[in-house]
C-alpha positions, 0 to 999 in steps of 0.5 A: 500500500502507499503510505499516507502522509498525514494523520487520521483524525476526526474521520479524515486524513489531515496534515501532521503538525510537524514535518519530520517523518519516519522511515519504514524499512523492510527487514528482509532486504533493509530497503526503505518502503515508505515514510509516515509522519512523526507525530507530535504532542500537538497531533496527539492533542488534536486526536484526543480532542476529536475523540472527546467530542465524539464520545457522548454520541458514540457512548449513547449509540445502541449496542446493536448499532455498535455491533453492526459497525464492528461486523462491518469492520470484520467484513472489510478486514476479511475482504482486504486480507491479502493486502493486509498480509502483503503489508505486514510481510513488507514491514515486519518480514513475516513469511507471506503464508504466516501473514495470511493465516495469522497476521491477517486471519486472526484479527478478523476472528477477533473483530467478529467476536466483539461484533457478537459480544456488543450485541449480546453483552449484559450492559445492565443487570438487576441486583436486589433493589439495584440496577447496575449499569456498565458504562464506557470508560471514555477516551482510550489511548491505545499504544500497540507493538510491532510484533503482531501489528494488526492483531494488537490493534484489533484486540484493543480497538474492537472492545473499546468500540464495543464498550462505547469508548472512543480511541486514539491509536499510536502504533509502533513506528516499525509497522505503521503501514498496517495501522494506516490500512486499519484506519482505512478499514474503519472509515470503510466500515462506517464508524463515525468521525472521531470515534477512531483516530490514528497518530503515527510517531515515536513512542518517546514523543507521541506515545508519551504525549498520549499516555500523559494527556489529561483527557485520556481516561484509560491507557491500553499498552502492549510492549516491554515491562520497562515501558509499562512501568513508566506508563503505569507510574504516569497513569497512577499519578493521574489516577487513570485506568491502565491495561498493560500487556507486558513481557513473558518468559513462559515455561513449556513443562513436559511431564514424564508421562507426556508424548515427548516427541510431540511436546518437543516438536510443538514447543520448538515450533511455538518458539520459532513462530513469528521469528520468536517475536511473541510475548507468550512464546514458550521459551523455557522447555522443562524436561525430566532429567531422565529424558533430557538428552533425548529431548535435546536431540529432538529439539536440535533436529526440529530447530534445524528445519526452521533455518529457511522457514522463518523471517527476520526480526524486525530491525537492526536493533532487535537483531543485535539484542537477540544476538547479544543474548545468545552470546551471553548464554554461551558466556554463562555456560549454556551449550549451543545445540542449534544456531548461534550468534552469527547471522545466517544471511548477508542481508536482512535482520535474520537470526539463526533458530537457536537452541541451548542445552544445559541451561540453569534457572539462574542464567540470563537466558532463562530469566529475561525476555529475549524476543527472538528465535531462542529456546532454553532447555532446562532439566528438572528432578521431580514435579516440585522442582519443575514447579519451582523452576516454572514459577521462578521468574518475574513473569507470568504471561503464558505456558504449556503443560504436557502429560499422558492424561489431561487431568494430570496436566490440568492439576499441574497447570493450576499451580502455575503462576501464569495467566494462560496455559495450553494443555497438551497443545490446546488451540488458540481461543479468541474469546478466552482472556489473555493477560499475565500475572506478576510483571507480565501486566495488568488486565486482560484482552480478548473476549468478555474479559477484554470488553470489561477493561473498557467499562466502568460500573454505576449502580442505581438503588430503588 
């Protein structure tokens, strides 16, 4: 797609307040594919004012009509799936087949789920002599990352609109073309002017201005824990609502009774998906000591198959970060059994699919989020040891448990300090709540729980 040279504010593309632009670079060949405006605090203020003006009318719109606009948005996104996939592939580097199935396909499902919820959600209930109303919070500042550029937008904007909120979106500067395409889809779906607004720009400028704006009632942010802390502190000073989806270091726990080959192969695929740029990736594989060597061999063989099947990481900075973690793992005594820090190609921001064995829980690569195609395999002695290791990080976003019997896996999963656990390879559910414990965030996305983040409660007594 051709990049817009303005901001989408109050239902129209308008010139940016400043003249600075941001280059959009294809991470496969390092070529510039477009430019977008670098938004300023003035642009953010214009967008927030538009959202504030549109809020009373949209909040008063019947839920059935909001549902109809979301259904139209779902249909537009579905009709433009090929264009969306090509755009994501161009600015993120994701293989086209993955972009079609995941980056373009999943947001259609999520938008559809909120069209259904807006039409059926109980915004009012009777409790004794009280009528309890669920009302929209107000103006939402949505700040989204680059790793799933459209999914993260839809996972915030769709429930906000379903709730009756208005939105100002600041997307990641690495993937702004997908956000512009989404703004086009919103307009095509007939969402009223001012209900959705888009400001492209840098996080430290436009993102910060949005998070700090006094007329923003809720900030929904997905990204690093470090930035999430700053946004939480800013919002706390203003007693402002936040929803924070942050980092992860998820454990893939393979119990002794599990089908080892299946658990290892699915686990490796999970880590390599999207070039490892997934906050919920199972980057720590926990294996019983008596089957450790077998698991390592299986993982190394599986990882070797991904050498030419995954795309690059998003930019040069991320490539250097991931390679630095691989070098740190070697320096701390972990054993490379696949991949390594050397780039597999002369051009592009590629990282070799990498697997470490002999990883101990205290190592940096077992504690910190790498956000690249890097798997650490840890051994455990018994289930209590596995539980201690799995819960032994500051994160608690996701995880997996494998066992011969489902009940055994569920019993272990209930003891994990994490927000979402896949049992024996359980499938993604766009209506199930997603979010973390501990430093993995505050609040939930997707489904009814995601909708409730954008609502506040009023009770009337009779």
